[in-house]
FIKOLZA-1660 file (N, C-alpha, C; in steps of 0.1 Angstrom, whole numbers, plus 5000, padded with zeros to 4 digits):
% residues 127
   i   px   py   pz ch aa at
   1 4701 1843 9406  A  M  N
   1 4717 1840 9415  A  M CA
   1 4720 1823 9409  A  M  C
   2 4713 1816 9421  A  L  N
   2 4719 1802 9411  A  L CA
   2 4726 1798 9403  A  L  C
   3 4716 1807 9395  A  R  N
   3 4725 1802 9375  A  R CA
   3 4737 1811 9376  A  R  C
   4 4737 1820 9385  A  Q  N
   4 4751 1831 9385  A  Q CA
   4 4761 1818 9391  A  Q  C
   5 4758 1812 9401  A  R  N
   5 4767 1803 9408  A  R CA
   5 4773 1793 9401  A  R  C
   6 4763 1782 9394  A  E  N
   6 4767 1777 9387  A  E CA
   6 4773 1779 9377  A  E  C
   7 4772 1794 9372  A  E  N
   7 4783 1796 9365  A  E CA
   7 4801 1799 9366  A  E  C
   8 4795 1806 9381  A  K  N
   8 4808 1803 9380  A  K CA
   8 4820 1796 9383  A  K  C
   9 4813 1783 9392  A  I  N
   9 4820 1775 9388  A  I CA
   9 4821 1770 9377  A  I  C
  10 4811 1767 9366  A  K  N
  10 4817 1759 9353  A  K CA
  10 4835 1772 9346  A  K  C
  11 4830 1781 9353  A  I  N
  11 4848 1792 9344  A  I CA
  11 4851 1782 9355  A  I  C
  12 4848 1780 9365  A  W  N
  12 4863 1777 9374  A  W CA
  12 4871 1763 9361  A  W  C
  13 4863 1751 9361  A  F  N
  13 4862 1740 9350  A  F CA
  13 4873 1743 9343  A  F  C
  14 4871 1757 9332  A  E  N
  14 4869 1755 9321  A  E CA
  14 4885 1766 9321  A  E  C
  15 4889 1770 9331  A  M  N
  15 4901 1774 9334  A  M CA
  15 4909 1767 9338  A  M  C
  16 4910 1754 9344  A  W  N
  16 4920 1741 9342  A  W CA
  16 4917 1741 9329  A  W  C
  17 4909 1734 9321  A  V  N
  17 4911 1731 9308  A  V CA
  17 4917 1739 9298  A  V  C
  18 4919 1754 9299  A  G  N
  18 4922 1764 9290  A  G CA
  18 4932 1768 9298  A  G  C
  19 4940 1764 9312  A  E  N
  19 4948 1773 9316  A  E CA
  19 4952 1786 9319  A  E  C
  20 4939 1790 9315  A  D  N
  20 4933 1808 9324  A  D CA
  20 4935 1815 9331  A  D  C
  21 4946 1816 9342  A  L  N
  21 4940 1823 9355  A  L CA
  21 4934 1836 9355  A  L  C
  22 4931 1842 9346  A  A  N
  22 4924 1855 9345  A  A CA
  22 4906 1858 9354  A  A  C
  23 4899 1857 9349  A  P  N
  23 4889 1846 9358  A  P CA
  23 4883 1844 9373  A  P  C
  24 4901 1842 9377  A  M  N
  24 4899 1834 9389  A  M CA
  24 4891 1846 9400  A  M  C
  25 4896 1862 9396  A  A  N
  25 4895 1873 9412  A  A CA
  25 4877 1872 9411  A  A  C
  26 4877 1869 9404  A  A  N
  26 4858 1876 9398  A  A CA
  26 4850 1860 9411  A  A  C
  27 4856 1847 9410  A  I  N
  27 4852 1833 9415  A  I CA
  27 4853 1834 9429  A  I  C
  28 4868 1835 9439  A  F  N
  28 4875 1834 9450  A  F CA
  28 4869 1848 9459  A  F  C
  29 4864 1843 9468  A  S  N
  29 4865 1859 9479  A  S CA
  29 4883 1858 9479  A  S  C
  30 4883 1867 9487  A  D  N
  30 4898 1870 9488  A  D CA
  30 4906 1857 9501  A  D  C
  31 4894 1855 9509  A  D  N
  31 4899 1846 9520  A  D CA
  31 4896 1832 9516  A  D  C
  32 4893 1828 9508  A  V  N
  32 4893 1815 9504  A  V CA
  32 4897 1806 9509  A  V  C
  33 4886 1793 9513  A  E  N
  33 4900 1782 9515  A  E CA
  33 4894 1770 9508  A  E  C
  34 4908 1764 9504  A  Y  N
  34 4901 1750 9495  A  Y CA
  34 4907 1743 9497  A  Y  C
  35 4900 1727 9498  A  T  N
  35 4907 1714 9502  A  T CA
  35 4905 1706 9488  A  T  C
  36 4919 1699 9486  A  E  N
  36 4916 1688 9476  A  E CA
  36 4907 1676 9484  A  E  C
  37 4900 1665 9479  A  C  N
  37 4909 1652 9484  A  C CA
  37 4914 1646 9490  A  C  C
  38 4929 1649 9485  A  W  N
  38 4938 1641 9489  A  W CA
  38 4940 1649 9500  A  W  C
  39 4938 1661 9508  A  G  N
  39 4942 1665 9523  A  G CA
  39 4952 1678 9522  A  G  C
  40 4956 1680 9508  A  Y  N
  40 4962 1694 9505  A  Y CA
  40 4946 1706 9505  A  Y  C
  41 4956 1716 9512  A  Q  N
  41 4946 1728 9520  A  Q CA
  41 4956 1740 9509  A  Q  C
  42 4946 1748 9508  A  Y  N
  42 4954 1764 9502  A  Y CA
  42 4944 1773 9507  A  Y  C
  43 4948 1785 9516  A  F  N
  43 4940 1792 9519  A  F CA
  43 4949 1806 9512  A  F  C
  44 4929 1813 9505  A  G  N
  44 4939 1825 9497  A  G CA
  44 4937 1823 9486  A  G  C
  45 4939 1834 9476  A  K  N
  45 4938 1830 9461  A  K CA
  45 4954 1826 9455  A  K  C
  46 4964 1834 9464  A  D  N
  46 4977 1836 9461  A  D CA
  46 4980 1818 9461  A  D  C
  47 4977 1812 9471  A  E  N
  47 4980 1800 9476  A  E CA
  47 4971 1787 9459  A  E  C
  48 4964 1795 9460  A  I  N
  48 4958 1783 9446  A  I CA
  48 4968 1788 9428  A  I  C
  49 4964 1805 9429  A  K  N
  49 4970 1805 9423  A  K CA
  49 4990 1797 9420  A  K  C
  50 4989 1792 9432  A  A  N
  50 5006 1785 9431  A  A CA
  50 5001 1770 9427  A  A  C
  51 4991 1760 9434  A  W  N
  51 4991 1753 9427  A  W CA
  51 4987 1747 9418  A  W  C
  52 4977 1760 9413  A  F  N
  52 4975 1758 9395  A  F CA
  52 4985 1756 9384  A  F  C
  53 4988 1769 9389  A  E  N
  53 5006 1770 9376  A  E CA
  53 5013 1759 9381  A  E  C
  54 5017 1752 9393  A  D  N
  54 5025 1744 9397  A  D CA
  54 5017 1728 9385  A  D  C
  55 5001 1726 9393  A  W  N
  55 5000 1714 9389  A  W CA
  55 5000 1713 9370  A  W  C
  56 5002 1728 9368  A  H  N
  56 4996 1726 9351  A  H CA
  56 5013 1725 9344  A  H  C
  57 5022 1730 9353  A  K  N
  57 5039 1722 9346  A  K CA
  57 5043 1711 9339  A  K  C
  58 5028 1697 9348  A  N  N
  58 5035 1683 9347  A  N CA
  58 5018 1677 9343  A  N  C
  59 5006 1684 9340  A  N  N
  59 4998 1679 9338  A  N CA
  59 4990 1687 9320  A  N  C
  60 4982 1678 9317  A  V  N
  60 4970 1685 9310  A  V CA
  60 4958 1680 9313  A  V  C
  61 4950 1690 9317  A  M  N
  61 4938 1688 9322  A  M CA
  61 4927 1685 9301  A  M  C
  62 4925 1677 9301  A  E  N
  62 4915 1670 9288  A  E CA
  62 4899 1673 9292  A  E  C
  63 4898 1670 9301  A  A  N
  63 4881 1674 9307  A  A CA
  63 4879 1669 9319  A  A  C
  64 4869 1684 9323  A  F  N
  64 4866 1691 9335  A  F CA
  64 4856 1697 9340  A  F  C
  65 4843 1687 9339  A  Y  N
  65 4833 1696 9339  A  Y CA
  65 4821 1693 9352  A  Y  C
  66 4813 1695 9353  A  A  N
  66 4799 1697 9361  A  A CA
  66 4789 1692 9358  A  A  C
  67 4788 1676 9363  A  K  N
  67 4773 1675 9364  A  K CA
  67 4762 1675 9362  A  K  C
  68 4763 1678 9375  A  D  N
  68 4747 1684 9381  A  D CA
  68 4748 1693 9392  A  D  C
  69 4741 1697 9396  A  F  N
  69 4741 1707 9408  A  F CA
  69 4730 1706 9418  A  F  C
  70 4732 1710 9428  A  L  N
  70 4721 1709 9443  A  L CA
  70 4725 1721 9450  A  L  C
  71 4716 1725 9449  A  H  N
  71 4715 1746 9458  A  H CA
  71 4712 1736 9474  A  H  C
  72 4717 1744 9482  A  M  N
  72 4714 1738 9496  A  M CA
  72 4711 1756 9500  A  M  C
  73 4705 1756 9518  A  D  N
  73 4702 1763 9514  A  D CA
  73 4707 1778 9512  A  D  C
  74 4707 1794 9514  A  D  N
  74 4710 1803 9510  A  D CA
  74 4734 1803 9503  A  D  C
  75 4735 1794 9508  A  N  N
  75 4752 1796 9508  A  N CA
  75 4757 1783 9508  A  N  C
  76 4754 1769 9502  A  K  N
  76 4755 1759 9497  A  K CA
  76 4757 1751 9487  A  K  C
  77 4768 1751 9474  A  T  N
  77 4763 1741 9467  A  T CA
  77 4771 1730 9457  A  T  C
  78 4767 1718 9461  A  V  N
  78 4769 1706 9456  A  V CA
  78 4774 1701 9447  A  V  C
  79 4784 1698 9437  A  V  N
  79 4788 1697 9428  A  V CA
  79 4792 1681 9421  A  V  C
  80 4783 1675 9417  A  R  N
  80 4786 1660 9412  A  R CA
  80 4797 1669 9399  A  R  C
  81 4813 1660 9399  A  F  N
  81 4821 1666 9386  A  F CA
  81 4826 1650 9382  A  F  C
  82 4829 1656 9366  A  K  N
  82 4842 1648 9362  A  K CA
  82 4852 1652 9360  A  K  C
  83 4865 1643 9360  A  M  N
  83 4878 1652 9350  A  M CA
  83 4891 1643 9349  A  M  C
  84 4893 1649 9338  A  E  N
  84 4897 1636 9331  A  E CA
  84 4915 1638 9331  A  E  C
  85 4925 1643 9330  A  A  N
  85 4944 1647 9329  A  A CA
  85 4949 1634 9324  A  A  C
  86 4962 1639 9320  A  L  N
  86 4969 1633 9314  A  L CA
  86 4988 1636 9313  A  L  C
  87 4992 1634 9325  A  T  N
  87 5005 1637 9332  A  T CA
  87 5015 1641 9321  A  T  C
  88 5023 1650 9320  A  K  N
  88 5033 1655 9308  A  K CA
  88 5040 1635 9300  A  K  C
  89 5040 1625 9311  A  S  N
  89 5051 1621 9310  A  S CA
  89 5036 1605 9306  A  S  C
  90 5029 1610 9305  A  G  N
  90 5018 1598 9292  A  G CA
  90 5006 1595 9304  A  G  C
  91 5013 1597 9317  A  T  N
  91 4999 1587 9324  A  T CA
  91 4983 1596 9327  A  T  C
  92 4976 1584 9325  A  E  N
  92 4962 1594 9323  A  E CA
  92 4958 1593 9339  A  E  C
  93 4951 1600 9341  A  R  N
  93 4939 1607 9357  A  R CA
  93 4928 1609 9353  A  R  C
  94 4917 1602 9366  A  W  N
  94 4903 1609 9365  A  W CA
  94 4902 1606 9379  A  W  C
  95 4892 1616 9378  A  M  N
  95 4878 1614 9394  A  M CA
  95 4866 1618 9386  A  M  C
  96 4860 1610 9397  A  D  N
  96 4840 1616 9396  A  D CA
  96 4846 1618 9410  A  D  C
  97 4838 1633 9413  A  G  N
  97 4843 1636 9425  A  G CA
  97 4829 1648 9428  A  G  C
  98 4828 1656 9438  A  V  N
  98 4820 1656 9443  A  V CA
  98 4829 1675 9451  A  V  C
  99 4822 1687 9449  A  Y  N
  99 4826 1695 9455  A  Y CA
  99 4812 1699 9464  A  Y  C
 100 4817 1706 9478  A  I  N
 100 4812 1711 9482  A  I CA
 100 4813 1727 9485  A  I  C
 101 4807 1735 9478  A  V  N
 101 4808 1746 9480  A  V CA
 101 4801 1760 9487  A  V  C
 102 4811 1767 9494  A  E  N
 102 4800 1777 9504  A  E CA
 102 4796 1794 9495  A  E  C
 103 4797 1798 9500  A  W  N
 103 4793 1816 9491  A  W CA
 103 4794 1821 9496  A  W  C
 104 4801 1833 9496  A  D  N
 104 4797 1847 9505  A  D CA
 104 4793 1855 9504  A  D  C
 105 4787 1867 9507  A  E  N
 105 4778 1876 9508  A  E CA
 105 4775 1886 9491  A  E  C
 106 4792 1879 9482  A  N  N
 106 4791 1890 9475  A  N CA
 106 4786 1880 9460  A  N  C
 107 4784 1864 9468  A  D  N
 107 4785 1853 9457  A  D CA
 107 4797 1844 9450  A  D  C
 108 4811 1845 9461  A  C  N
 108 4822 1845 9452  A  C CA
 108 4820 1832 9457  A  C  C
 109 4826 1821 9463  A  I  N
 109 4836 1810 9468  A  I CA
 109 4841 1812 9475  A  I  C
 110 4838 1812 9493  A  K  N
 110 4844 1812 9507  A  K CA
 110 4848 1799 9509  A  K  C
 111 4848 1789 9503  A  S  N
 111 4845 1777 9510  A  S CA
 111 4849 1766 9501  A  S  C
 112 4859 1757 9495  A  L  N
 112 4859 1748 9485  A  L CA
 112 4859 1734 9487  A  L  C
 113 4850 1728 9490  A  E  N
 113 4855 1709 9493  A  E CA
 113 4851 1700 9483  A  E  C
 114 4864 1696 9478  A  E  N
 114 4870 1682 9475  A  E CA
 114 4863 1673 9479  A  E  C
 115 4856 1666 9471  A  Y  N
 115 4860 1648 9476  A  Y CA
 115 4861 1640 9462  A  Y  C
 116 4869 1628 9459  A  G  N
 116 4867 1628 9448  A  G CA
 116 4867 1613 9449  A  G  C
 117 4867 1604 9440  A  E  N
 117 4865 1592 9433  A  E CA
 117 4878 1587 9419  A  E  C
 118 4891 1582 9431  A  G  N
 118 4900 1581 9414  A  G CA
 118 4904 1569 9407  A  G  C
 119 4896 1560 9408  A  C  N
 119 4892 1547 9398  A  C CA
 119 4886 1542 9391  A  C  C
 120 4884 1539 9381  A  R  N
 120 4874 1541 9368  A  R CA
 120 4863 1528 9370  A  R  C
 121 4852 1533 9370  A  K  N
 121 4843 1524 9377  A  K CA
 121 4842 1506 9365  A  K  C
 122 4839 1498 9376  A  T  N
 122 4839 1484 9371  A  T CA
 122 4828 1479 9375  A  T  C
 123 4822 1469 9368  A  R  N
 123 4814 1456 9371  A  R CA
 123 4816 1443 9371  A  R  C
 124 4822 1439 9386  A  P  N
 124 4826 1428 9386  A  P CA
 124 4817 1418 9381  A  P  C
 125 4807 1426 9381  A  Y  N
 125 4794 1412 9379  A  Y CA
 125 4786 1411 9369  A  Y  C
 126 4791 1421 9360  A  E  N
 126 4776 1418 9343  A  E CA
 126 4788 1407 9336  A  E  C
 127 4768 1404 9329  A  K  N
 127 4774 1389 9321  A  K CA
 127 4773 1397 9308  A  K  C
% end
């Protein structure tokens, strides 16, 4: 069960890189709630689909992958991830982030909250 959940999250990342929405039906519950770290919220698969398509009009996802997973109680998974994208105008975008994922009884995502750090890491005291 845990491995299947991880695979669903990995498919979500792969969808962004490949711009393929086909697997979405098997990943999210019909009444999914998705909250981005910027505060935007999407309710249901139709809103997520609209956002996904709109985002890809102006951006290219270059890398999006899970770093590791932490499974909590019966219905929660925490995922650390890395995202790198490029706007169509050439601006780089990146994020180190965390998803808090809640699962329904069918092992579909019913809630996903995203938290992210959108700046490159630096070491100001490195010698």
